[in-house]
Structure formats: C-alpha cells, structure tokens
C-alpha positions in Angstrom: -4.0 12.6 1.8 -5.7 10.7 -1.5 -3.1 11.4 -3.7 -0.6 9.6 -1.6 -2.7 7.1 -1.0 -3.2 6.1 -4.6 0.6 6.6 -5.1 1.4 3.6 -2.8 -1.3 1.8 -3.8 0.2 2.3 -7.4 3.7 0.6 -6.1 1.8 -1.8 -3.7 0.2 -3.8 -7.3 3.0 -3.5 -8.8 5.1 -4.9 -5.8 2.1 -7.8 -5.5 2.3 -8.8 -9.4 6.2 -8.4 -9.6 6.2 -11.1 -6.7 2.7 -12.7 -8.3 1.6 -12.8 -4.0 -1.9 -11.7 -3.9 -3.3 -12.7 -0.6 -3.9 -10.3 2.8 -0.6 -11.1 3.9 1.6 -9.9 1.5 -0.6 -6.8 0.4 0.1 -5.5 4.5 3.4 -6.4 3.9 3.9 -4.5 1.1 1.9 -1.3 2.9 4.8 -1.5 5.4 7.6 -2.4 3.3 6.3 1.3 1.0 5.5 3.5 3.5 8.5 2.9 5.2 10.1 3.4 1.5 8.2 6.6 1.0 9.0 7.5 4.5 12.9 7.5 3.6 12.4 9.1 0.7 10.7 11.9 1.8 7.5 11.8 0.8 6.1 11.0 4.3 7.3 12.4 7.3 7.3 10.2 10.4 5.9 12.8 12.3 1.9 12.3 10.2 0.0 9.6 11.2 1.3 6.6 9.9 -1.4 4.4 11.5 -4.5 6.0 10.8 -3.2 5.9 6.8 -2.2 2.0 7.4 -5.5 1.0 8.9 -7.4 3.5 6.0 -5.0 1.7 2.9 -6.1 -2.0 4.9 -10.0 -0.6 4.6 -8.8 -0.8 0.7 -7.8 -4.7 0.6 -11.4 -6.1 -0.5 -11.1 -3.6 -3.5 -7.8 -3.9 -4.2 -8.0 -7.5 -4.7 -11.0 -7.4 -6.9 -9.0 -5.0 -9.1 -5.7 -7.5 -9.0 -8.3 -11.0 -9.7 -9.6 -8.9 -12.4 -6.4 -8.6 -14.6 
C-alpha cells in the first residue's frame, strides 16, 4: 500500500508544480485525478478501498505542502 501511495504523491506533486497550484483544493483535485488514472491503467483496482487511500493521502497534505514550499 505504501508503494502505491508514494507513486500517487509523486505524480500529484508533479502536477501541482506544472500547474503552479499549491493549495489544498488543488491537492485534493489532483489526488482524485491521479487515483482515477491509476484505476484506468490497472495500477489500482476499483474493488480496493479507494476512500481509505484518499483519506490517507488527504492526511499527508501538511507534509506535502511543506515539501512543495521548500523547493
């Protein structure tokens, strides 16, 4: 599970940098988009607990925000 979370975070951070969007709303939007993308590509299964994954990623926001600001 941790591996997939890290993959999602890396892609979300990339999208945020590309778009210049560094707020919580953009983060939530990119998390949702990335999870949908991973489902489409078969990296995640719709039967997995997607809400749990989203909750875990939302809980990481403050740590992600600090890392984005530092760069």
